[in-house]
DOSE-223213 format. One record per residue (C-alpha): x negated, y negated, z negated; residue in three letters. Coordinates in nm, 2 decimals. Example, Ala and Ser with C-alpha at 12.3 -4.5 7.8 and 13.67 -1.06 7.14 Angstrom:
REM residues 2
<u=-1.23	v=0.45	w=-0.78	type=ALA> $
<u=-1.37	v=0.11	w=-0.71	type=SER> $
//
This chain:
REM residues 429
<u=-0.43	v=-0.18	w=0.64	type=MET> $
<u=-0.39	v=-0.26	w=1.01	type=ALA> $
<u=-0.69	v=-0.29	w=1.26	type=PRO> $
<u=-0.84	v=-0.64	w=1.20	type=SER> $
<u=-0.48	v=-0.71	w=1.03	type=ARG> $
<u=-0.40	v=-0.78	w=1.35	type=ASP> $
<u=-0.02	v=-0.57	w=1.42	type=ARG> $
<u=-0.02	v=-0.60	w=1.76	type=PRO> $
<u=-0.37	v=-0.43	w=1.81	type=ARG> $
<u=-0.46	v=0.02	w=1.78	type=ARG> $
<u=-0.82	v=0.14	w=1.68	type=SER> $
<u=-0.93	v=0.48	w=1.67	type=SER> $
<u=-1.10	v=0.36	w=1.34	type=SER> $
<u=-0.92	v=0.19	w=1.05	type=ARG> $
<u=-1.27	v=0.05	w=0.97	type=HIS> $
<u=-1.54	v=0.02	w=1.26	type=GLU> $
<u=-1.35	v=-0.29	w=1.43	type=SER> $
<u=-1.10	v=-0.34	w=1.15	type=SER> $
<u=-1.24	v=-0.54	w=0.96	type=ARG> $
<u=-1.51	v=-0.74	w=1.10	type=SER> $
<u=-1.37	v=-1.08	w=1.02	type=ASP> $
<u=-1.21	v=-0.96	w=0.70	type=ARG> $
<u=-1.46	v=-1.03	w=0.47	type=ARG> $
<u=-1.65	v=-1.41	w=0.48	type=ARG> $
<u=-1.79	v=-1.48	w=0.13	type=SER> $
<u=-1.81	v=-1.36	w=-0.24	type=ASP> $
<u=-1.81	v=-1.78	w=-0.38	type=SER> $
<u=-1.48	v=-1.91	w=-0.43	type=SER> $
<u=-1.34	v=-1.59	w=-0.55	type=ARG> $
<u=-1.08	v=-1.54	w=-0.87	type=ARG> $
<u=-1.19	v=-1.30	w=-1.15	type=ASP> $
<u=-1.18	v=-0.93	w=-1.02	type=ALA> $
<u=-0.90	v=-0.77	w=-1.15	type=SER> $
<u=-0.96	v=-0.41	w=-1.33	type=PRO> $
<u=-0.82	v=-0.16	w=-1.15	type=TYR> $
<u=-0.79	v=0.25	w=-1.25	type=GLU> $
<u=-0.89	v=0.54	w=-1.05	type=TRP> $
<u=-0.67	v=0.76	w=-1.04	type=VAL> $
<u=-0.72	v=1.16	w=-0.92	type=ASP> $
<u=-0.50	v=1.40	w=-1.12	type=THR> $
<u=-0.18	v=1.46	w=-1.10	type=GLN> $
<u=-0.02	v=1.41	w=-1.45	type=ALA> $
<u=-0.20	v=1.11	w=-1.41	type=ASP> $
<u=-0.05	v=1.02	w=-1.06	type=LEU> $
<u=0.30	v=1.10	w=-1.18	type=ASP> $
<u=0.26	v=0.92	w=-1.50	type=ALA> $
<u=0.19	v=0.63	w=-1.27	type=LEU> $
<u=0.52	v=0.68	w=-1.05	type=VAL> $
<u=0.70	v=0.64	w=-1.39	type=VAL> $
<u=0.55	v=0.31	w=-1.44	type=ASP> $
<u=0.60	v=0.19	w=-1.08	type=LEU> $
<u=0.97	v=0.29	w=-1.12	type=LEU> $
<u=1.01	v=0.03	w=-1.39	type=ALA> $
<u=0.87	v=-0.22	w=-1.15	type=ALA> $
<u=1.02	v=-0.50	w=-0.95	type=ASP> $
<u=0.79	v=-0.55	w=-0.71	type=CYS> $
<u=0.46	v=-0.33	w=-0.56	type=VAL> $
<u=0.20	v=-0.41	w=-0.30	type=ALA> $
<u=0.08	v=-0.09	w=-0.13	type=VAL> $
<u=-0.23	v=-0.06	w=0.08	type=ASP> $
<u=-0.39	v=0.25	w=0.23	type=THR> $
<u=-0.70	v=0.41	w=0.36	type=GLU> $
<u=-0.73	v=0.66	w=0.65	type=PHE> $
<u=-0.95	v=0.78	w=0.92	type=HIS> $
<u=-0.81	v=0.89	w=1.25	type=ARG> $
<u=-1.13	v=0.90	w=1.45	type=GLU> $
<u=-1.17	v=1.23	w=1.43	type=ARG> $
<u=-0.83	v=1.34	w=1.44	type=SER> $
<u=-0.51	v=1.31	w=1.64	type=TYR> $
<u=-0.30	v=1.23	w=1.32	type=ARG> $
<u=-0.45	v=0.99	w=1.05	type=PRO> $
<u=-0.61	v=1.10	w=0.75	type=GLN> $
<u=-0.55	v=0.97	w=0.45	type=LEU> $
<u=-0.81	v=0.91	w=0.23	type=ALA> $
<u=-0.71	v=0.66	w=-0.03	type=LEU> $
<u=-0.39	v=0.46	w=-0.17	type=VAL> $
<u=-0.38	v=0.16	w=-0.36	type=GLN> $
<u=-0.13	v=-0.01	w=-0.54	type=ILE> $
<u=-0.10	v=-0.34	w=-0.80	type=ALA> $
<u=0.21	v=-0.47	w=-1.00	type=PHE> $
<u=0.22	v=-0.64	w=-1.29	type=GLY> $
<u=-0.15	v=-0.66	w=-1.40	type=GLU> $
<u=-0.25	v=-0.30	w=-1.31	type=ARG> $
<u=-0.43	v=-0.19	w=-0.98	type=ILE> $
<u=-0.44	v=0.15	w=-0.92	type=ALA> $
<u=-0.64	v=0.36	w=-0.69	type=LEU> $
<u=-0.52	v=0.70	w=-0.60	type=ILE> $
<u=-0.73	v=0.97	w=-0.44	type=ASP> $
<u=-0.51	v=1.19	w=-0.19	type=PRO> $
<u=-0.79	v=1.42	w=-0.20	type=THR> $
<u=-0.71	v=1.60	w=-0.53	type=THR> $
<u=-0.33	v=1.48	w=-0.59	type=THR> $
<u=-0.02	v=1.51	w=-0.41	type=ASP> $
<u=0.06	v=1.18	w=-0.31	type=VAL> $
<u=0.46	v=1.29	w=-0.19	type=ALA> $
<u=0.55	v=1.22	w=-0.50	type=VAL> $
<u=0.54	v=0.84	w=-0.45	type=LEU> $
<u=0.83	v=0.87	w=-0.22	type=GLY> $
<u=1.04	v=0.80	w=-0.47	type=ALA> $
<u=0.90	v=0.46	w=-0.55	type=VAL> $
<u=0.90	v=0.42	w=-0.21	type=LEU> $
<u=1.24	v=0.50	w=-0.18	type=ALA> $
<u=1.38	v=0.26	w=-0.49	type=ALA> $
<u=1.50	v=-0.06	w=-0.53	type=ASP> $
<u=1.21	v=-0.17	w=-0.53	type=VAL> $
<u=1.01	v=-0.44	w=-0.29	type=LEU> $
<u=0.73	v=-0.28	w=-0.15	type=VAL> $
<u=0.47	v=-0.58	w=-0.02	type=VAL> $
<u=0.18	v=-0.48	w=0.21	type=MET> $
<u=-0.06	v=-0.66	w=0.51	type=HIS> $
<u=0.05	v=-0.57	w=0.89	type=ALA> $
<u=0.26	v=-0.23	w=0.75	type=CYS> $
<u=0.33	v=-0.06	w=1.06	type=ALA> $
<u=-0.03	v=0.18	w=1.00	type=GLN> $
<u=0.08	v=0.22	w=0.61	type=ASP> $
<u=0.44	v=0.29	w=0.72	type=ILE> $
<u=0.30	v=0.54	w=0.98	type=GLU> $
<u=0.12	v=0.71	w=0.71	type=VAL> $
<u=0.32	v=0.71	w=0.40	type=LEU> $
<u=0.56	v=0.82	w=0.62	type=SER> $
<u=0.35	v=1.13	w=0.74	type=GLN> $
<u=0.25	v=1.20	w=0.37	type=GLU> $
<u=0.57	v=1.11	w=0.14	type=CYS> $
<u=0.83	v=1.15	w=0.35	type=ASP> $
<u=0.98	v=0.79	w=0.25	type=ALA> $
<u=0.91	v=0.41	w=0.38	type=ILE> $
<u=0.99	v=0.17	w=0.20	type=PRO> $
<u=1.37	v=0.05	w=0.09	type=SER> $
<u=1.28	v=-0.31	w=0.10	type=LYS> $
<u=0.93	v=-0.44	w=0.21	type=LEU> $
<u=0.77	v=-0.77	w=0.27	type=PHE> $
<u=0.48	v=-0.80	w=0.52	type=ASP> $
<u=0.28	v=-1.13	w=0.42	type=THR> $
<u=0.07	v=-1.12	w=0.78	type=GLN> $
<u=0.43	v=-1.12	w=0.95	type=VAL> $
<u=0.56	v=-1.38	w=0.72	type=ALA> $
<u=0.26	v=-1.60	w=0.78	type=ALA> $
<u=0.37	v=-1.64	w=1.17	type=GLY> $
<u=0.66	v=-1.89	w=1.01	type=PHE> $
<u=0.40	v=-2.11	w=0.92	type=LEU> $
<u=0.22	v=-2.10	w=1.22	type=GLY> $
<u=-0.05	v=-1.88	w=1.16	type=MET> $
<u=-0.10	v=-1.63	w=1.41	type=SER> $
<u=-0.15	v=-1.24	w=1.28	type=THR> $
<u=-0.41	v=-1.36	w=1.04	type=PRO> $
<u=-0.66	v=-1.12	w=0.85	type=SER> $
<u=-0.60	v=-1.07	w=0.52	type=LEU> $
<u=-0.92	v=-1.24	w=0.43	type=ALA> $
<u=-0.76	v=-1.58	w=0.60	type=ALA> $
<u=-0.46	v=-1.58	w=0.45	type=LEU> $
<u=-0.59	v=-1.56	w=0.09	type=THR> $
<u=-0.88	v=-1.83	w=0.18	type=ASP> $
<u=-0.62	v=-2.06	w=0.35	type=ARG> $
<u=-0.30	v=-2.02	w=0.07	type=LEU> $
<u=-0.45	v=-1.91	w=-0.24	type=LEU> $
<u=-0.83	v=-2.05	w=-0.22	type=GLY> $
<u=-0.98	v=-1.69	w=-0.27	type=VAL> $
<u=-1.26	v=-1.59	w=-0.05	type=ARG> $
<u=-1.27	v=-1.20	w=0.01	type=LEU> $
<u=-1.61	v=-1.04	w=-0.04	type=ALA> $
<u=-1.77	v=-0.91	w=0.25	type=LYS> $
<u=-1.89	v=-0.56	w=0.29	type=GLY> $
<u=-1.84	v=-0.17	w=0.29	type=ASN> $
<u=-1.62	v=-0.26	w=0.64	type=ARG> $
<u=-1.78	v=0.10	w=0.76	type=LEU> $
<u=-1.73	v=0.27	w=0.43	type=THR> $
<u=-1.61	v=0.64	w=0.49	type=ASP> $
<u=-1.34	v=0.65	w=0.24	type=TRP> $
<u=-1.32	v=1.02	w=0.23	type=PHE> $
<u=-1.69	v=0.98	w=0.02	type=GLU> $
<u=-1.68	v=1.14	w=-0.36	type=ARG> $
<u=-1.72	v=0.97	w=-0.60	type=PRO> $
<u=-1.66	v=0.63	w=-0.37	type=LEU> $
<u=-1.91	v=0.34	w=-0.54	type=ARG> $
<u=-1.83	v=0.07	w=-0.74	type=PRO> $
<u=-1.84	v=-0.16	w=-0.45	type=ALA> $
<u=-1.66	v=0.04	w=-0.26	type=GLN> $
<u=-1.36	v=0.04	w=-0.48	type=GLN> $
<u=-1.37	v=-0.32	w=-0.59	type=ARG> $
<u=-1.30	v=-0.33	w=-0.22	type=TYR> $
<u=-1.00	v=-0.10	w=-0.18	type=ALA> $
<u=-0.88	v=-0.28	w=-0.49	type=ALA> $
<u=-0.91	v=-0.62	w=-0.32	type=ASP> $
<u=-0.69	v=-0.54	w=-0.03	type=ASP> $
<u=-0.37	v=-0.49	w=-0.27	type=VAL> $
<u=-0.46	v=-0.76	w=-0.55	type=ALA> $
<u=-0.36	v=-1.05	w=-0.40	type=TYR> $
<u=-0.06	v=-0.94	w=-0.22	type=LEU> $
<u=0.23	v=-1.01	w=-0.46	type=ILE> $
<u=0.08	v=-1.41	w=-0.52	type=PRO> $
<u=0.05	v=-1.44	w=-0.16	type=LEU> $
<u=0.42	v=-1.34	w=-0.17	type=LEU> $
<u=0.54	v=-1.60	w=-0.41	type=ASP> $
<u=0.29	v=-1.86	w=-0.22	type=GLU> $
<u=0.47	v=-1.75	w=0.14	type=LEU> $
<u=0.82	v=-1.82	w=-0.08	type=ARG> $
<u=0.77	v=-2.10	w=-0.19	type=SER> $
<u=0.63	v=-2.23	w=0.11	type=ARG> $
<u=0.90	v=-2.09	w=0.35	type=LEU> $
<u=1.21	v=-2.17	w=0.10	type=THR> $
<u=1.08	v=-2.51	w=0.13	type=ALA> $
<u=1.07	v=-2.51	w=0.56	type=ARG> $
<u=1.43	v=-2.27	w=0.51	type=ASP> $
<u=1.28	v=-1.98	w=0.67	type=ARG> $
<u=1.26	v=-1.74	w=0.38	type=TRP> $
<u=1.59	v=-1.61	w=0.52	type=LEU> $
<u=1.38	v=-1.57	w=0.87	type=TRP> $
<u=1.12	v=-1.41	w=0.73	type=ALA> $
<u=1.32	v=-1.14	w=0.52	type=LEU> $
<u=1.51	v=-1.07	w=0.85	type=ASP> $
<u=1.19	v=-1.02	w=1.02	type=GLU> $
<u=1.03	v=-0.77	w=0.77	type=CYS> $
<u=1.30	v=-0.58	w=0.78	type=GLU> $
<u=1.26	v=-0.49	w=1.16	type=GLN> $
<u=0.94	v=-0.34	w=1.02	type=TRP> $
<u=1.12	v=-0.15	w=0.81	type=ARG> $
<u=1.18	v=0.20	w=1.00	type=ARG> $
<u=1.02	v=0.53	w=0.97	type=PRO> $
<u=0.77	v=0.58	w=1.27	type=PRO> $
<u=0.92	v=0.70	w=1.61	type=GLY> $
<u=0.86	v=1.04	w=1.72	type=PRO> $
<u=0.55	v=1.14	w=1.85	type=PRO> $
<u=0.41	v=1.06	w=2.15	type=PRO> $
<u=0.59	v=1.22	w=2.47	type=ASP> $
<u=0.32	v=1.42	w=2.67	type=PRO> $
<u=0.52	v=1.32	w=3.02	type=ALA> $
<u=0.42	v=0.92	w=2.92	type=GLN> $
<u=0.11	v=0.97	w=2.87	type=ALA> $
<u=-0.06	v=0.88	w=3.18	type=TRP> $
<u=0.15	v=0.53	w=3.12	type=THR> $
<u=-0.10	v=0.45	w=2.85	type=ARG> $
<u=-0.36	v=0.45	w=2.99	type=ILE> $
<u=-0.57	v=0.16	w=3.15	type=LYS> $
<u=-0.53	v=0.13	w=3.54	type=GLY> $
<u=-0.33	v=0.46	w=3.58	type=ALA> $
<u=0.00	v=0.24	w=3.67	type=ARG> $
<u=-0.23	v=0.15	w=4.00	type=GLN> $
<u=-0.28	v=0.49	w=4.16	type=LEU> $
<u=0.01	v=0.63	w=4.39	type=ARG> $
<u=0.10	v=0.92	w=4.56	type=GLY> $
<u=-0.09	v=1.26	w=4.45	type=PRO> $
<u=-0.35	v=1.05	w=4.28	type=GLN> $
<u=-0.03	v=0.92	w=4.02	type=ARG> $
<u=0.09	v=1.29	w=3.99	type=ALA> $
<u=-0.26	v=1.45	w=3.89	type=VAL> $
<u=-0.31	v=1.16	w=3.66	type=ALA> $
<u=0.04	v=1.25	w=3.50	type=TYR> $
<u=-0.02	v=1.62	w=3.50	type=ARG> $
<u=-0.38	v=1.59	w=3.35	type=LEU> $
<u=-0.29	v=1.31	w=3.07	type=ALA> $
<u=0.05	v=1.58	w=2.97	type=ALA> $
<u=-0.19	v=1.82	w=2.93	type=TRP> $
<u=-0.45	v=1.63	w=2.73	type=ARG> $
<u=-0.17	v=1.48	w=2.46	type=GLU> $
<u=-0.08	v=1.83	w=2.44	type=ARG> $
<u=-0.39	v=1.96	w=2.36	type=THR> $
<u=-0.50	v=1.70	w=2.18	type=ALA> $
<u=-0.19	v=1.73	w=1.94	type=SER> $
<u=-0.23	v=2.12	w=1.89	type=GLU> $
<u=-0.56	v=2.09	w=1.83	type=ARG> $
<u=-0.57	v=1.77	w=1.61	type=ASP> $
<u=-0.81	v=1.57	w=1.74	type=ILE> $
<u=-0.83	v=1.26	w=1.93	type=PRO> $
<u=-0.72	v=1.28	w=2.30	type=VAL> $
<u=-1.05	v=1.14	w=2.40	type=ARG> $
<u=-1.24	v=1.46	w=2.25	type=PHE> $
<u=-1.06	v=1.67	w=2.53	type=VAL> $
<u=-1.09	v=1.44	w=2.81	type=LEU> $
<u=-1.18	v=1.07	w=2.85	type=SER> $
<u=-0.99	v=0.84	w=2.99	type=ASP> $
<u=-1.29	v=0.75	w=3.28	type=MET> $
<u=-1.28	v=1.12	w=3.32	type=ALA> $
<u=-0.94	v=1.20	w=3.40	type=LEU> $
<u=-0.88	v=0.88	w=3.63	type=LEU> $
<u=-1.18	v=0.99	w=3.83	type=SER> $
<u=-1.02	v=1.33	w=3.83	type=ILE> $
<u=-0.74	v=1.15	w=3.97	type=ALA> $
<u=-0.91	v=0.96	w=4.19	type=GLN> $
<u=-1.09	v=1.23	w=4.37	type=ARG> $
<u=-0.88	v=1.51	w=4.33	type=ARG> $
<u=-1.13	v=1.80	w=4.31	type=PRO> $
<u=-1.09	v=2.17	w=4.43	type=ARG> $
<u=-1.34	v=2.35	w=4.25	type=SER> $
<u=-1.48	v=2.29	w=3.93	type=ILE> $
<u=-1.82	v=2.24	w=4.10	type=ASP> $
<u=-1.64	v=1.94	w=4.23	type=ASP> $
<u=-1.60	v=1.86	w=3.88	type=LEU> $
<u=-1.98	v=1.75	w=3.88	type=GLY> $
<u=-2.10	v=1.41	w=3.99	type=GLY> $
<u=-1.75	v=1.24	w=3.91	type=LEU> $
<u=-1.76	v=0.96	w=3.66	type=ARG> $
<u=-1.75	v=1.04	w=3.26	type=GLY> $
<u=-1.72	v=1.41	w=3.36	type=VAL> $
<u=-1.98	v=1.60	w=3.21	type=ASP> $
<u=-2.00	v=1.94	w=3.46	type=SER> $
<u=-2.14	v=2.18	w=3.17	type=GLY> $
<u=-1.86	v=2.03	w=2.93	type=GLN> $
<u=-1.57	v=2.23	w=3.15	type=PHE> $
<u=-1.75	v=2.57	w=3.27	type=ARG> $
<u=-1.51	v=2.85	w=3.19	type=GLY> $
<u=-1.15	v=2.87	w=3.04	type=ALA> $
<u=-1.13	v=2.42	w=3.00	type=ALA> $
<u=-1.20	v=2.42	w=3.36	type=GLY> $
<u=-1.00	v=2.65	w=3.45	type=ASP> $
<u=-0.74	v=2.43	w=3.26	type=ARG> $
<u=-0.83	v=2.13	w=3.46	type=ILE> $
<u=-0.82	v=2.26	w=3.74	type=MET> $
<u=-0.49	v=2.46	w=3.72	type=ALA> $
<u=-0.33	v=2.10	w=3.60	type=GLU> $
<u=-0.52	v=1.91	w=3.93	type=VAL> $
<u=-0.32	v=2.15	w=4.17	type=GLN> $
<u=-0.02	v=2.16	w=3.99	type=ARG> $
<u=-0.05	v=1.75	w=4.04	type=GLY> $
<u=-0.13	v=1.78	w=4.42	type=LEU> $
<u=0.23	v=2.06	w=4.46	type=ASP> $
<u=0.38	v=1.79	w=4.34	type=MET> $
<u=0.65	v=1.62	w=4.63	type=ALA> $
<u=0.72	v=1.25	w=4.60	type=PRO> $
<u=0.97	v=1.20	w=4.34	type=GLY> $
<u=0.89	v=1.50	w=4.11	type=ASP> $
<u=0.80	v=1.26	w=3.82	type=ILE> $
<u=1.06	v=1.21	w=3.63	type=PRO> $
<u=1.22	v=0.90	w=3.55	type=ALA> $
<u=1.15	v=0.90	w=3.18	type=SER> $
<u=0.78	v=0.95	w=3.24	type=ALA> $
<u=0.78	v=0.63	w=3.49	type=LEU> $
<u=0.68	v=0.28	w=3.34	type=PRO> $
<u=1.02	v=0.12	w=3.24	type=ALA> $
<u=1.07	v=-0.22	w=3.12	type=GLY> $
<u=1.34	v=-0.50	w=3.18	type=PRO> $
<u=1.53	v=-0.51	w=3.48	type=ASN> $
<u=1.55	v=-0.91	w=3.54	type=VAL> $
<u=1.72	v=-1.01	w=3.89	type=ASP> $
<u=1.50	v=-1.07	w=4.17	type=ALA> $
<u=1.68	v=-1.43	w=4.18	type=ALA> $
<u=1.60	v=-1.47	w=3.78	type=LEU> $
<u=1.26	v=-1.36	w=3.82	type=GLN> $
<u=1.05	v=-1.77	w=3.86	type=PRO> $
<u=1.26	v=-1.83	w=3.54	type=ALA> $
<u=1.04	v=-1.63	w=3.35	type=VAL> $
<u=0.69	v=-1.82	w=3.34	type=PRO> $
<u=0.96	v=-2.13	w=3.30	type=LEU> $
<u=1.09	v=-2.01	w=3.00	type=VAL> $
<u=0.77	v=-1.87	w=2.84	type=GLY> $
<u=0.63	v=-2.24	w=2.93	type=ALA> $
<u=0.93	v=-2.41	w=2.69	type=TRP> $
<u=0.90	v=-2.10	w=2.43	type=VAL> $
<u=0.54	v=-2.21	w=2.40	type=ASP> $
<u=0.60	v=-2.54	w=2.35	type=GLU> $
<u=0.88	v=-2.48	w=2.11	type=VAL> $
<u=0.64	v=-2.24	w=1.92	type=ALA> $
<u=0.40	v=-2.50	w=1.91	type=ARG> $
<u=0.62	v=-2.79	w=1.77	type=THR> $
<u=0.82	v=-2.55	w=1.51	type=GLU> $
<u=0.47	v=-2.44	w=1.41	type=GLY> $
<u=0.59	v=-2.06	w=1.45	type=ILE> $
<u=0.31	v=-1.80	w=1.61	type=ASP> $
<u=0.39	v=-1.75	w=1.93	type=ARG> $
<u=0.38	v=-1.40	w=1.96	type=SER> $
<u=0.66	v=-1.37	w=1.67	type=LEU> $
<u=0.88	v=-1.59	w=1.81	type=LEU> $
<u=0.87	v=-1.42	w=2.19	type=ALA> $
<u=0.72	v=-1.20	w=2.43	type=THR> $
<u=0.75	v=-1.22	w=2.80	type=ARG> $
<u=0.94	v=-0.94	w=2.74	type=SER> $
<u=1.14	v=-1.02	w=2.52	type=ASP> $
<u=1.23	v=-1.35	w=2.74	type=ILE> $
<u=1.26	v=-1.11	w=3.04	type=ALA> $
<u=1.47	v=-0.85	w=2.80	type=ALA> $
<u=1.76	v=-1.19	w=2.75	type=LEU> $
<u=1.72	v=-1.24	w=3.13	type=LEU> $
<u=1.82	v=-0.91	w=3.22	type=ALA> $
<u=2.13	v=-0.87	w=3.04	type=GLY> $
<u=1.99	v=-0.68	w=2.79	type=ASP> $
<u=2.23	v=-0.67	w=2.46	type=PRO> $
<u=1.96	v=-0.55	w=2.23	type=ALA> $
<u=1.75	v=-0.80	w=2.32	type=SER> $
<u=1.55	v=-0.98	w=2.00	type=LYS> $
<u=1.66	v=-1.33	w=2.16	type=LEU> $
<u=2.04	v=-1.26	w=2.17	type=SER> $
<u=2.06	v=-1.27	w=1.76	type=SER> $
<u=1.95	v=-1.38	w=1.46	type=GLY> $
<u=1.65	v=-1.67	w=1.40	type=TRP> $
<u=1.50	v=-1.63	w=1.72	type=ARG> $
<u=1.87	v=-1.69	w=1.90	type=ALA> $
<u=1.88	v=-2.03	w=1.70	type=GLU> $
<u=1.51	v=-2.13	w=1.82	type=VAL> $
<u=1.51	v=-2.05	w=2.17	type=VAL> $
<u=1.77	v=-1.77	w=2.27	type=GLY> $
<u=2.09	v=-1.97	w=2.28	type=ASP> $
<u=1.87	v=-2.25	w=2.46	type=GLY> $
<u=1.77	v=-2.03	w=2.73	type=ILE> $
<u=2.13	v=-1.93	w=2.78	type=ARG> $
<u=2.23	v=-2.27	w=2.86	type=SER> $
<u=1.90	v=-2.32	w=3.08	type=LEU> $
<u=2.09	v=-2.01	w=3.28	type=LEU> $
<u=2.46	v=-2.15	w=3.26	type=ALA> $
<u=2.32	v=-2.45	w=3.44	type=GLY> $
<u=2.37	v=-2.65	w=3.13	type=GLU> $
<u=2.03	v=-2.82	w=3.02	type=ALA> $
<u=1.74	v=-2.84	w=3.21	type=ALA> $
<u=1.36	v=-2.88	w=3.12	type=LEU> $
<u=1.17	v=-3.24	w=3.15	type=ALA> $
<u=0.87	v=-3.26	w=3.07	type=PHE> $
<u=0.78	v=-3.55	w=2.85	type=ASP> $
<u=0.35	v=-3.68	w=2.85	type=PRO> $
<u=0.37	v=-3.73	w=2.49	type=SER> $
<u=0.62	v=-3.44	w=2.41	type=ALA> $
<u=0.54	v=-3.13	w=2.65	type=GLY> $
<u=0.86	v=-2.98	w=2.78	type=LEU> $
<u=1.20	v=-3.09	w=2.66	type=GLN> $
<u=1.52	v=-2.91	w=2.69	type=LEU> $
<u=1.74	v=-3.13	w=2.77	type=GLU> $
<u=2.15	v=-3.14	w=2.80	type=SER> $
<u=2.29	v=-3.14	w=3.18	type=ARG> $
<u=2.64	v=-3.25	w=3.27	type=PRO> $
<u=2.82	v=-2.95	w=3.39	type=ARG> $
<u=2.91	v=-3.00	w=3.74	type=LYS> $
<u=3.27	v=-3.03	w=3.83	type=VAL> $
<u=3.41	v=-2.85	w=4.12	type=PRO> $
<u=3.53	v=-3.09	w=4.40	type=GLU> $
<u=3.86	v=-2.96	w=4.42	type=GLN> $
<u=3.84	v=-3.10	w=4.03	type=CYS> $
<u=3.73	v=-3.46	w=4.15	type=GLU> $
<u=3.99	v=-3.50	w=4.40	type=ARG> $
<u=4.24	v=-3.44	w=4.17	type=HIS> $
<u=4.11	v=-3.62	w=3.92	type=ALA> $
<u=4.12	v=-3.91	w=4.18	type=ALA> $
<u=4.48	v=-3.91	w=4.24	type=GLN> $
//
């Protein structure tokens, strides 16, 4: 599951900050479902045969990445029918699960992004059909709810606290750890049924299916080292030689971390990288005293490489950073820039009155893309166009206007099209 079950967030560890609000109380729990531990290839192969005969399976993963560049899979949980299986990937080849993912089987997940990433890495497959309970809950006005919040609100089940900081590579896992993992999938199919009922009643079931389909895509290519500097907080404010040094250091750090399969912070922390870029040291001795830099760590080859990248950055001429490495975003015409916050305020109001998660309905970038005329804008088609996209187009065309009603907030009102002066004279004749 994703950190905090909040899809937009990212964390270096799934379980240090990932489930702080997820388990609240073991009261009001349903009877615990039995589960089976699968740690031999023969048992896993037999399980795959049974899974291929199922119509719907719930899937979750546990992994760590706090000491690696790529996620390290530690456990796969699957529920179907009356069964729950906990699969040990340290003793089995979970690539065989790729057949299940690729089959005509609906896969139910909660906050699926990172699970799909690790399953794609290990199984070379993604679900052919996907339903994400967190995404679907957004159409009921729930803002990226945790699994605990969703099961409590929709099923009246409170999941137990505990094992939040578990080392999922520990073997054997204690019964409480296994129960905790089993609960991650035990209620996903009941949640699917409840969400289907509620969304169908509001004519939003097809919206949810369409949105889940958008998440059913293979992970993108590995991060481009040339763009690594743009992901560092504060780096975009750098200018001139400082930006060039940050660009060179971040690209080197990304490549090194990938080659050694370690987190980028193990190569060089963000704070150290920014300190070096801002001060632009001329020698290894100059590294001493810079914030975030352990001068002893960068003696020898490591220090020589850092200084080489600093010099390469200083040697860059203005404009040498390739356009592909520069921050990109919708190019909204200057005349339309004031419309972005205005439209955003109306979208806020629509999300509130319609009971749709605001971040699901439209982000600021989504609005800017539509105003910039991007044909691939999310607001140009589908359910989003129906809810807000067409209204925004009417505003831009002058066919509608926004008015404030103290009792109802911002309202979109039709506006008579202005008749050209020559047409008015012709009509008067």
